[in-house]
C-alpha positions as CSV (number, residue, x, y, z in Angstrom):
1,M,0.0,0.0,0.0
2,F,1.3,3.5,-0.8
3,C,1.0,6.3,1.8
4,P,-1.4,9.0,0.6
5,N,0.8,11.7,2.2
6,C,4.3,11.0,1.1
7,G,3.8,8.1,-1.4
8,T,6.0,5.7,0.4
9,K,5.2,2.0,-0.2
10,N,4.1,0.3,3.0
11,E,3.1,-3.3,3.8
12,D,-0.5,-4.0,2.9
13,D,-1.4,-4.5,6.5
14,A,0.5,-1.5,7.9
15,V,-1.6,0.8,10.1
16,F,0.8,3.9,9.9
17,C,3.2,5.0,7.1
18,A,6.7,3.9,7.9
19,N,8.1,7.2,6.5
20,C,5.8,10.0,7.8
21,G,3.6,8.2,10.3
22,T,0.3,9.0,8.5
23,S,-2.5,6.7,9.4
24,L,-3.2,4.1,6.8
25,A,-6.3,2.4,8.3
26,Q,-8.9,4.6,6.5
27,D,-7.2,4.2,3.2
28,Q,-7.0,0.5,3.6
29,A,-10.8,0.3,4.2
30,Q,-11.5,2.5,1.2
31,G,-9.2,0.5,-0.9
32,T,-10.8,-2.6,0.0
33,Q,-14.3,-1.2,-0.8
34,E,-13.1,0.2,-4.1
35,S,-11.6,-3.0,-5.0
36,A,-14.9,-4.7,-4.2
37,E,-16.8,-2.3,-6.4
38,V,-14.4,-2.6,-9.3
39,Q,-14.3,-6.3,-9.5
40,P,-17.6,-8.2,-9.9
41,Q,-18.3,-10.6,-7.1
42,V,-18.3,-14.2,-8.1
43,E,-19.8,-16.7,-5.8
44,V,-17.9,-19.9,-5.8
45,A,-20.0,-22.8,-4.8
46,Q,-18.4,-24.7,-2.1
47,P,-18.7,-28.5,-2.2
48,V,-21.1,-29.7,0.3
49,Q,-19.6,-32.6,2.2
50,E,-22.1,-35.2,3.2
51,Q,-22.1,-35.8,6.8
52,A,-20.8,-39.3,7.5
53,Q,-23.5,-41.5,8.9
54,P,-22.5,-43.5,11.9
55,Q,-22.1,-47.3,10.7
56,A,-24.2,-49.9,12.6
57,P,-22.1,-52.7,14.1
58,K,-22.3,-56.0,12.1
59,K,-24.3,-58.9,13.5
60,P,-22.6,-62.3,13.8
61,F,-23.6,-64.9,11.0
62,K,-26.1,-67.4,12.2
63,L,-27.6,-70.6,10.4
64,T,-31.3,-70.8,10.5
65,K,-33.4,-73.9,10.5
66,K,-34.6,-73.1,7.0
67,M,-31.0,-72.8,5.7
68,I,-30.1,-76.1,7.4
69,S,-33.1,-77.9,5.9
70,I,-32.3,-76.6,2.4
71,G,-28.6,-77.5,2.7
72,A,-29.5,-81.0,3.9
73,A,-31.9,-81.4,1.0
74,V,-29.3,-80.4,-1.5
75,L,-26.8,-82.7,0.0
76,A,-29.2,-85.6,-0.1
77,V,-29.9,-85.0,-3.8
78,I,-26.2,-84.9,-4.5
79,V,-25.7,-88.2,-2.6
80,A,-28.7,-89.8,-4.3
81,V,-27.4,-88.8,-7.7
82,I,-23.9,-90.3,-6.9
83,I,-25.5,-93.5,-5.6
84,F,-27.8,-93.7,-8.6
85,V,-25.0,-93.4,-11.1
86,C,-22.8,-95.9,-9.2
87,V,-25.7,-98.4,-8.9
88,G,-26.6,-97.8,-12.5
89,N,-23.1,-98.4,-13.8
90,A,-22.7,-101.5,-11.6
91,G,-26.0,-102.9,-12.8
92,S,-25.1,-102.4,-16.5
93,D,-21.8,-104.2,-16.1
94,Y,-22.1,-107.1,-18.6
95,K,-19.2,-109.0,-17.0
96,K,-20.8,-108.9,-13.6
97,T,-24.1,-110.1,-15.1
98,A,-22.3,-112.9,-16.9
99,K,-20.5,-114.0,-13.7
100,K,-23.8,-114.0,-11.7
101,Y,-25.5,-116.0,-14.4
102,A,-22.8,-118.6,-14.5
103,Q,-22.8,-118.9,-10.7
104,A,-26.6,-119.3,-10.7
105,V,-26.4,-122.1,-13.3
106,L,-23.6,-123.9,-11.5
107,K,-25.6,-123.8,-8.3
108,C,-28.8,-124.8,-10.1
109,D,-30.5,-121.6,-8.9
110,W,-32.9,-121.5,-11.9
111,D,-35.0,-118.6,-10.5
112,S,-32.0,-116.3,-10.6
113,A,-30.6,-117.7,-13.8
114,Y,-33.9,-117.2,-15.6
115,S,-34.1,-113.5,-14.6
116,M,-30.7,-112.9,-16.3
117,V,-31.6,-114.3,-19.7
118,N,-33.0,-112.3,-22.6
119,F,-35.8,-114.7,-23.5
120,P,-38.2,-113.8,-26.3
121,E,-41.9,-113.3,-25.4
122,S,-43.5,-116.8,-25.4
123,E,-46.1,-118.5,-23.2
124,F,-43.9,-121.6,-23.4
125,L,-40.7,-119.9,-22.0
126,T,-42.0,-119.5,-18.5
127,K,-39.8,-119.7,-15.4
128,E,-41.6,-123.0,-14.4
129,A,-40.9,-124.5,-17.8
130,Y,-37.3,-123.4,-17.5
131,K,-37.0,-125.1,-14.2
132,T,-38.7,-128.2,-15.6
133,V,-36.2,-128.7,-18.4
134,N,-33.3,-128.3,-16.0
135,K,-34.7,-130.4,-13.1
136,D,-32.2,-133.2,-13.6
137,A,-29.1,-130.9,-13.4
138,T,-26.7,-131.4,-10.5
139,P,-25.4,-128.4,-8.5
140,K,-21.6,-127.7,-8.6
141,A,-19.5,-125.9,-6.1
142,T,-17.2,-123.2,-7.6
143,A,-13.6,-123.0,-6.6
144,S,-12.8,-120.1,-8.9
145,I,-14.5,-118.1,-11.6
146,S,-13.5,-115.2,-13.8
147,V,-14.9,-113.4,-16.9
148,T,-13.0,-112.1,-19.8
149,D,-14.0,-110.5,-23.1
150,D,-13.9,-112.9,-26.1
151,L,-11.8,-110.7,-28.3
152,Y,-12.0,-112.9,-31.3
153,S,-15.8,-112.8,-31.6
154,S,-16.1,-109.2,-30.4
155,L,-14.0,-108.1,-33.4
156,G,-16.5,-109.9,-35.6
157,L,-14.1,-112.6,-36.7
158,S,-16.3,-115.5,-35.6
159,G,-19.3,-114.6,-37.7
160,Q,-21.3,-114.1,-34.6
161,A,-22.8,-111.0,-33.1
162,T,-20.3,-108.2,-32.6
163,A,-19.9,-105.7,-29.8
164,A,-22.2,-103.3,-31.7
165,V,-25.2,-105.4,-30.6
166,G,-23.8,-107.0,-27.5
167,K,-20.7,-108.5,-25.9
168,D,-19.1,-111.9,-26.2
169,V,-17.5,-113.2,-23.0
170,S,-15.8,-116.3,-21.7
171,V,-16.6,-117.5,-18.2
172,V,-13.7,-119.6,-16.9
173,Y,-14.4,-121.6,-13.8
174,S,-13.2,-124.6,-11.9
175,T,-14.8,-126.8,-9.3
176,P,-13.0,-128.4,-6.4
177,G,-10.7,-131.1,-7.6
178,S,-11.3,-130.5,-11.3
179,S,-9.6,-128.7,-14.1
180,Q,-10.9,-125.4,-15.6
181,S,-14.0,-125.3,-17.8
182,T,-15.3,-122.5,-20.0
183,M,-18.8,-121.2,-20.5
184,D,-19.0,-119.0,-23.6
185,L,-21.8,-116.4,-23.4
186,H,-23.2,-113.7,-25.6
187,M,-24.6,-110.7,-23.7
188,D,-27.5,-109.0,-25.4
189,V,-28.3,-105.3,-25.1
190,T,-31.9,-105.3,-24.1
191,P,-34.4,-102.6,-25.4
192,K,-35.4,-101.9,-21.9
193,K,-33.0,-99.6,-20.0
194,Y,-31.7,-100.5,-16.6
195,M,-33.1,-97.9,-14.1
196,L,-34.5,-96.1,-17.1
197,F,-31.2,-94.6,-18.2
198,F,-28.4,-97.2,-18.2
199,K,-27.6,-99.8,-20.9
200,Q,-28.8,-103.2,-19.7
201,Y,-27.2,-106.6,-20.6
202,K,-28.7,-110.0,-20.4
203,V,-27.5,-113.4,-21.5
204,S,-28.6,-114.3,-25.0
205,S,-31.1,-117.1,-25.2
206,D,-29.9,-118.4,-28.6
207,S,-28.1,-121.4,-27.1
208,L,-31.0,-122.1,-24.8
209,V,-34.0,-122.0,-27.1
210,S,-35.0,-123.8,-30.3
211,K,-37.2,-122.3,-32.9
212,D,-40.2,-123.7,-34.8
213,T,-40.6,-127.1,-33.2
214,T,-43.4,-129.1,-34.8
215,F,-45.8,-131.4,-32.9
216,R,-48.3,-133.8,-34.5
217,V,-51.1,-135.3,-32.4
218,P,-54.3,-137.2,-33.2
219,V,-56.9,-134.8,-34.6
220,G,-59.2,-133.4,-32.0
221,S,-56.9,-134.1,-29.1
222,K,-55.4,-131.5,-26.8
223,L,-51.6,-130.9,-26.5
224,F,-49.9,-129.6,-23.4
225,I,-46.2,-128.6,-23.3
226,N,-44.7,-128.2,-19.8
227,G,-48.2,-127.8,-18.4
228,V,-49.3,-125.1,-20.9
229,E,-52.1,-126.0,-23.3
230,V,-51.3,-125.3,-26.9
231,N,-54.2,-123.4,-28.4
232,A,-55.5,-123.4,-32.0
233,S,-53.5,-120.3,-33.0
234,Y,-50.4,-122.6,-33.2
235,K,-52.0,-125.0,-35.7
236,T,-50.4,-125.1,-39.1
237,S,-51.3,-126.7,-42.4
238,D,-49.8,-130.2,-43.0
239,S,-49.2,-131.4,-46.6
240,S,-48.6,-135.0,-45.4
241,S,-50.9,-137.9,-46.2
242,S,-52.0,-138.0,-42.6
243,S,-53.2,-134.3,-42.6
244,K,-56.8,-135.3,-41.9
245,S,-55.9,-137.6,-39.1
246,T,-53.5,-135.4,-37.2
247,D,-53.4,-131.8,-35.9
248,T,-50.0,-130.1,-36.5
249,Y,-48.7,-127.4,-34.2
250,K,-45.6,-125.2,-34.7
251,I,-44.2,-123.7,-31.5
252,P,-42.0,-120.6,-32.3
253,F,-39.8,-120.9,-29.2
254,L,-39.2,-123.8,-26.9
255,F,-36.5,-124.6,-24.3
256,D,-33.8,-126.9,-25.4
257,G,-33.8,-130.0,-23.2
258,A,-36.4,-132.4,-21.8
259,N,-39.8,-130.9,-22.2
260,T,-42.9,-132.5,-20.7
261,I,-45.5,-133.5,-23.3
262,K,-49.1,-134.4,-22.5
263,V,-51.9,-135.4,-25.0
264,T,-55.5,-135.8,-23.9
265,G,-58.7,-136.8,-25.7
266,D,-62.2,-138.1,-25.2
267,L,-61.4,-141.7,-26.2
268,F,-58.0,-142.4,-24.8
269,E,-56.2,-142.1,-21.5
270,D,-53.9,-139.1,-21.0
271,Y,-50.6,-139.7,-22.7
272,E,-47.5,-138.3,-21.1
273,D,-43.9,-138.3,-22.4
274,T,-40.7,-136.4,-22.1
275,Y,-39.1,-135.0,-25.3
276,S,-35.7,-133.4,-25.6
277,V,-35.7,-130.6,-28.1
278,N,-32.2,-130.0,-29.4
279,Y,-32.3,-128.0,-32.6
280,H,-34.3,-125.7,-34.7
281,N,-37.2,-127.2,-36.8
282,D,-37.2,-130.3,-34.6
283,S,-40.4,-132.4,-34.7
284,Y,-42.3,-134.9,-32.5
285,S,-45.3,-137.1,-33.2
286,V,-47.8,-138.9,-31.0
287,S,-49.4,-141.7,-33.0
288,T,-52.5,-143.6,-32.0
289,S,-50.4,-146.7,-31.5
290,K,-49.1,-145.0,-28.4
291,L,-52.6,-144.3,-27.0
292,K,-54.7,-146.5,-24.8
293,V,-58.5,-146.4,-25.1
294,K,-60.3,-145.3,-21.9
295,S,-62.0,-148.2,-20.2
296,D,-65.4,-146.5,-20.2
297,M,-65.2,-145.9,-24.0
298,M,-64.2,-149.5,-24.4
299,N,-67.1,-150.7,-22.4
300,A,-69.5,-148.5,-24.4
301,V,-68.4,-149.7,-27.8
302,Q,-68.3,-153.3,-26.7
303,T,-71.9,-153.0,-25.5
304,Q,-72.9,-151.3,-28.7
305,A,-71.3,-154.1,-30.7
306,E,-73.3,-156.8,-28.9
307,T,-76.5,-154.9,-29.4
308,D,-75.7,-154.4,-33.1
309,L,-74.8,-158.0,-33.7
310,K,-78.2,-159.2,-32.4
311,A,-80.0,-156.5,-34.5
312,I,-78.1,-157.6,-37.7
313,A,-78.9,-161.3,-37.0
314,D,-82.6,-160.6,-36.5
315,A,-82.7,-158.5,-39.7
316,C,-81.0,-161.3,-41.7
317,V,-83.3,-164.0,-40.3
318,A,-86.3,-161.7,-41.2
319,N,-84.8,-161.4,-44.7
320,K,-84.7,-157.6,-44.5
321,D,-82.3,-155.5,-46.5
322,V,-79.7,-153.2,-45.1
323,S,-82.1,-150.3,-44.8
324,S,-83.5,-151.9,-41.6
325,I,-80.3,-151.1,-39.8
326,N,-79.4,-147.9,-41.6
327,A,-79.6,-145.9,-38.3
328,R,-76.7,-147.8,-37.0
329,I,-74.4,-147.2,-40.0
330,Y,-72.1,-144.3,-40.7
331,S,-73.5,-142.7,-43.8
332,S,-70.2,-142.4,-45.7
333,A,-69.6,-146.2,-45.1
334,L,-73.1,-147.3,-46.3
335,T,-71.8,-148.9,-49.6
336,T,-69.1,-150.9,-47.9
337,V,-71.3,-152.0,-45.0
338,T,-74.2,-153.0,-47.4
339,K,-71.8,-155.3,-49.4
340,Y,-70.8,-157.3,-46.2
341,Y,-74.4,-157.2,-44.8
342,K,-75.5,-159.1,-48.0
343,Y,-73.0,-161.8,-47.2
344,A,-74.6,-162.3,-43.7
345,L,-78.0,-162.2,-45.3
346,Q,-77.0,-165.0,-47.7
347,D,-76.0,-167.1,-44.7
348,C,-79.6,-167.1,-43.7
349,H,-81.4,-167.1,-47.1
350,T,-80.4,-168.6,-50.4
351,S,-82.4,-170.1,-53.2
352,S,-82.2,-173.5,-51.5
353,K,-82.0,-172.7,-47.8
354,N,-83.9,-170.5,-45.4
355,V,-83.1,-170.0,-41.7
356,S,-86.3,-169.5,-39.7
357,E,-84.7,-169.1,-36.3
358,L,-81.3,-168.1,-35.1
359,K,-80.1,-167.8,-31.5
360,L,-76.8,-166.2,-30.4
361,S,-75.4,-167.0,-27.0
362,N,-72.3,-166.5,-25.0
363,I,-71.6,-163.2,-26.9
364,K,-68.4,-161.6,-25.9
365,A,-67.1,-158.4,-27.3
366,T,-63.6,-157.3,-26.8
367,V,-61.5,-154.3,-27.8
368,K,-57.7,-154.1,-27.4
369,S,-56.7,-151.0,-25.6
370,D,-54.4,-150.0,-28.4
371,N,-56.9,-150.7,-31.1
372,L,-57.5,-147.1,-32.1
373,S,-56.8,-145.3,-35.3
374,I,-57.8,-142.1,-37.1
375,D,-59.4,-142.1,-40.6
376,S,-57.1,-140.1,-42.8
377,E,-60.0,-139.1,-45.0
378,D,-62.4,-137.6,-42.5
379,G,-60.4,-137.5,-39.2
380,Y,-62.9,-139.7,-37.2
381,P,-61.5,-142.2,-34.7
382,I,-61.9,-145.9,-35.6
383,I,-62.1,-148.9,-33.3
384,T,-62.6,-152.6,-34.3
385,V,-64.6,-154.8,-31.9
386,T,-64.0,-158.5,-31.9
387,L,-67.1,-160.7,-31.3
388,S,-67.1,-164.3,-30.2
389,Y,-70.4,-166.2,-29.8
390,T,-72.2,-169.4,-30.2
391,K,-75.1,-169.7,-32.7
392,E,-77.8,-172.3,-33.2
393,G,-81.2,-172.2,-34.9
394,S,-83.7,-173.9,-37.3
395,Y,-83.6,-174.0,-41.1
396,K,-84.9,-176.0,-43.9
397,Y,-84.2,-176.5,-47.5
398,S,-86.9,-175.5,-50.0
399,S,-87.1,-179.1,-51.3
400,S,-88.0,-180.4,-47.9
401,D,-90.7,-179.5,-45.5
402,T,-88.8,-180.8,-42.5
403,A,-87.1,-178.2,-40.3
404,K,-83.6,-179.0,-39.3
405,T,-81.7,-177.8,-36.2
406,G,-78.4,-176.4,-36.9
407,K,-75.5,-175.4,-34.8
408,G,-72.6,-173.2,-35.9
409,T,-69.1,-173.4,-34.7
410,E,-67.8,-170.8,-32.4
411,S,-67.6,-167.6,-34.5
412,S,-65.1,-164.8,-34.2
413,D,-66.4,-161.9,-36.1
414,S,-65.9,-158.2,-36.0
415,I,-67.6,-154.9,-36.4
416,K,-65.7,-151.7,-37.1
417,Y,-66.9,-148.4,-35.6
418,K,-66.3,-144.7,-36.1
419,Y,-66.8,-142.3,-33.3
420,V,-69.0,-139.6,-34.9
421,D,-70.3,-136.7,-32.8
422,G,-70.3,-138.7,-29.7
423,T,-71.9,-141.9,-31.2
424,W,-70.3,-145.2,-32.3
425,M,-71.4,-145.8,-35.9
426,I,-70.8,-149.0,-37.9
427,C,-68.3,-148.4,-40.7
428,G,-67.2,-152.0,-41.4
429,L,-68.7,-155.4,-41.0
430,N,-67.5,-159.1,-41.0
431,I,-70.3,-161.3,-39.7
432,D,-70.7,-165.0,-40.3
433,L,-74.3,-166.3,-39.6
434,Y,-74.0,-169.7,-41.3
435,I,-75.4,-172.7,-39.5
436,S,-75.7,-176.3,-40.6
């Protein structure tokens, strides 16, 4: 600041001039005012500082029941998934399945073995049937057992199924005191997934099942295989000469081994047999020669034959033609029966001789139990009844009015019958009524 009196420069905040002592306070105030008027006043906005809020103290972390429940649920799901994957992978291990199957077979545990085989759908491939065909097997103790891949076949070199559709394995085992044995198995990949997601293997049934086995039985009889009745849907046409006398059945799948066969019918006793199926397109027949006629059917036809013999004898003595016994004759056999009836009629009536009375006594009708056949033309069962009897009576020659008493030798005749719609009908005749 300059002194207004002497012009000496003084400090800005000096109150008196350092040279002449003049007071500088008034001038300082005026200078300040003038300076303020000269320069425009600019307001500078001062930044407003936010007042720091006091920070609340942190609470210690604490697990709630809800959080614990959620965590436990998540952990349980993870554990379940791990177990699911482990069990699934173990269950789809074809070598383990092959080993378990081999062990079950060696122990004769057929329930377990059956569950591990990929059998096709068939009412004849039941567990009970499987146990039946294996019922004579002997259990074996296992000293050691191992399963290895059959590399040769898995590469497709054996001409068998390759790994693309399954696995070929060799089960090598030994029993106490014996050398090693090998069980070669093919493991099928089944359409059904194990536990819905994992590939499932079962033992192939190719070596255990035969295809298209044919059975021929007497027409009208019933066939049972391992206790299961074979229905009409399995019947097939037969071009053989015996097509009318037999029913032919073709079974798509049947266990290899000893199958139980049973044939039943109205006329014969139940026939049972065991048949070992060993290859595809195998065949088995039950002929009537193997069948035994039921005793009640034998008695019925024997009684029928005795009655018919008397009726034929009475008709011949009365000189009646065959029409008098037509009701007893099978219609399709009328021509044949008529021919032999005329021979019996001629025994009683000729141009020179007439029988007026004929008595038959000691009649005995017999049927052999194996005397049964089936007509290849119409399929009806046939039985021949043998008749033995004693005959005597009265006759006279036309040239003489004197009646004579005649006795015949013991006769052994026969009547052939067909069983038509529950009735025995005559289809053949061989009767000798001659007396002298």
